[in-house]
Each structure stands twice: as structure tokens, then as C-alpha cells.
C-alpha positions, 0 to 999 in steps of 0.5 A: 460508495463501495464499488466492486470491479470484477475485471482483475487477472484471474489469479488475483480475483479473490484477493482483489475482491476481498481487499475491496470489501475490507479495505487496504492498509492505506485506507484503514488501520488494522482494527478497522480491517479486522472489523470489516472481515469479522462483520462480513463473516458474521453477517453470512453466519447470521443469515444461516442462523436466523432461519434455522433457529426460527425453524427449530423453534428457538425464536428468541435466538433467531431474533437475537441473531437478527439484531446482531446481523442488523447491527453489524450491517449498519456498523460495516456500512458506516465504517467501510463505505462512509468512513465512520469508525465502528463503535467499540462500545456499541459492539461490546455492550450490545454483545453483553446485553444480547447474550445476557438476554439470550442466556435467560431465554435459552436454558441458562447454564444448560444452554449454549450461550456460555459457548459463545460468550468467550468468542464475543469477548475475543471479537471485542479485543480484536476490534478495539485498541489495546488501552481498552482491553482491560476494561472490556475484560472486566466488563465481560467477566463482571457481566458473566458473574452477574447473570450466573449469580442471578440464575443461581438465586432465581432459577425461575427466571430461566426459560427452557425452550427445548427439552433435555436430550435431543433439544439440548444436543441440537442447541449445542451442535448448532451453537458451536460453529459460531464461536469457532468460525469467529475465532478462525476469522480473527486468528487467520486475519491477524496471522496473515497481517503479521506474516505480511508485515514481517515480509515487508520489514524484511524487504525494507531491511534489504532495501536499507542494506542496498542503500548503504551499499550504494552510499558506501561505494558510490559516494566514497569514490568521488570524495576520494578523487576530490581529496586526491586532486586537492592534495596534488593541487596543494603539492603543485604536482599536477602537470598543466597538460594533465589538469584539464583531463583530471578536472573533466573526469573529476567533474563527471564523477562529482555530477554522477554522485550529486545525481545519486545523492539527490535521488537518495535524499528524495527517496529517503524523505518519501520513506520517512515522512510519508511524502505528501502528494499535492495534486493540481491541474497543470499545463504539461508543457509549462511544468516541464519546459524548464526541466527539458531546457536544462536537460537539452543543455546537458544533452548538447555536451554529448551532441545529442538532439533532445526533441520536445513535441508536447502539445500546447494547452494539454492539461493533466492532474499531477504533483508538479515537483514529483513530475519534474523529478521523474521526467528529469530522471528519465531524460537524464538516463536517456542521455547517459545511455545514448551515444554521441550524435543520438536522438531523444524524443519527449512526447505526450498524447491523449489516451481516453481520459489519460495523458501518456508522456513518453521519453524515447531514445535510440541508445544502448537499450536495456539488457533482457536479463535486467528488464524484470528488475528495472523498477526494483531495488534489486536492479544493479547499477550500469554504465552509460555510453561514456562510462557514466555511472548509473545507481539503480535508484532513479527508476525506483523513485520514478515508479513510486512517485508516479504511483503516488499520483495515481498514475502508471509507468512502464517501458519497452526496450531492446538491447542495442535498440534504444528504450521508451519509457511511458508515464500515464497520468489523468487528464485535467477535467475540462470545464465548460 
């Protein structure tokens, strides 16, 4: 059932309300969203035309408007609420039939039907796939020629509900807004979608450039180090005293590159394949136990204490692989930016019908000027307390994966005072 939620920030009320009425790009293809927009506008217009035409004595026009309104209400409800695609054939053919009938009952070529005819065809073009456009063009042109030919040879079939002069003037003036408003809605919606998709394409290109920059810079360095080390090893030019230091530095550089490459591959897959989300009810501590145990071993190398206080039997709805990757990224970041001897706490609490998972450290924190970009591709890489390299991609991946699961991710941080990251996911339904 279509539900409208009025509780949105004031500057987003209209946009959020409208999106709920027509649906989002994730819910419906462009033709369906255009149809929803046109239907709503058309229904509003018909609510004005029905009583006005009836009051003006144009009873056939009033009935035609009522039929159009009922049809669009039914088609909109089926499409937006029930998820059943609108019928292009019903909309297109009913337009020809109703306009044709209205043509003969509303003064024929001297009436206002011909003003509406092109707008009706534009409506069909907007809501139907491209492969049908030629057929609809031929059908409408053929129908137009037929009714005008019939009038030419049988003018007695035409009814004249109003007199020339004032009546004709009122008919044209009242009919003109309908196609104009319809054209406005169609063109405006298509233009908005074009501008939005163009901006998304530009944003995508910026992100791809960022990724290429990361790959070219951050992968070249460790590979070059490995190459240099192997060359020195092959030439027997490594001093035995320097060898442990070089190997430790090389291992650190390689591990950083592997973390970055792993995140990069996951993110690229999510972008190219439209990563599938498999939500299941799981026990949180069971899912995260192996991940946290592995991170605890890594933390010990910096003498960092990793505390896990997730309650037993706390069940949530999540994608296991995605959740593990996100928590691994957050804890790994906490280890990087926490000094030796520091502490990291991983906790989980119940908040209403959700579970809040937090990863808190007493490390170096996030600089104030970086906090507004921390979840975006614009975030610049930073260095950990032992000069570990961050790539700025992990948190982008975390945000995307959590939101794909219907959750949220946020943080609080003070420069020099540590950071806390919060994941909110729905609780599993408790069965009696």
C-alpha cells in the first residue's frame, strides 16, 4: 500500500513527497515514473474539467473527461501501488476512441478536439517504449485521417453543442490549457531526468578518475618495492642487518596494498554487477566472531586491546558477507589510527526495533576539515599512527554496503580524541 510519510526536513518536503507519489529510479523505469507524473497531473486537471464542462453544458466533454480520469486513476493505482505496469494499449487506444467520439459530439473540425489530439500522442510516446513509437504514430495519424474524412463526407454526423462566437471561444479557451499542461509535465520531467542522469554520469567519471589515481599511485609503490627487493636479493646486495627492517617495511606496504585492492575489487563489483543483497536473520556475535578474532591478532602487533562486548543471542537482519566486510574495515581503520597501547571497543545495543553496532577507539581522531567528506570519494588518503597508508575507499564501501542492507552508518570524532563509528541495522523479528 502507498504510504506517505510527512516527517521530512522542511527543505526536502516537496521532493520527498513527490518521489513517494511517482516512485524512485530504483523502483520503476523511466517510462513508469513519467506515467505516474502525467497521471497525477491529468487527474487534477480532469477534476477541474469535469464540473466545468458540465456547468457549461458540454455534457459529452464532461463524460469524456470523467472516463479519462477513472482510467488514469485505475492505471496509476495498479502501477504505483500494485506494481502492475500500465497498459500502453489501453491508454493509447482509449485516447483515440474517446477523442474520436468527442470530435463528433463537439463540433468536429470547428471544435477543440484537434487541439488535444497531438498532446494525446505525445503522452503515448512518453509512456511507451521506443519500439512502439512508429506504430502509435501510424495509428494516430490513420485515426485522425479517418474521422476527418468521415466528417467531410457525412457532415450531418457532427453535433454542435455550442453556438459560433462566444460558445466556440469558451470551448477553445478552456480546451487549450489541457494539452499545454500535459506537454509541460512531459517535457519538464524528461528534462529533469536528463539533467539528473548527466550529473550522475559526471559524478561517476570523477569517481572513476579517483579510482585510477588510487590504482596508479598506491599499487605502483609496493610493486616497485617488491621489484627492488627481489633485485637486491638476486644480486646478494642486502646486508643481513638491514634485511629484517626491509622485509618488515615491505610487508607493511604489501598488506596496505592488499587491503586497498580488496576494497577496490569489492566496490568495483558492486558498481558493475549491481551487487545482490542477501538479507537473513543472523546472530550478531556468531557472524562477527571470526572477523573480530582475526582483527584482535592484528591489533596485538601494535599492543592495542580490542574489546568485544556484543551480547549473546542478539539477532539482526543483514547480509553476512557485507556486514563482515564493513566491520573489518572499521576495526582495521581503528587499528591504523590508534597508537600503541590504545584501546578499541566493539559493542552492540538495542535501540527500539534496531541494533546499533559501534566501533570506538582512543586514537588520533579525524580532522575537522575532513569530516564532511569522510564517506565520499573526495576524501583524501591519510596515514595511521605507524605511518600506515589509508586509501580513502574503505568508508565509501562501508556506507554503500550498509545502506544496501537498509541500515545507516554515522560517526563522531574529535581530532586527537578518538573516533566512534555507528552502524544501525534492523533487529530480527522475534517469533513466539
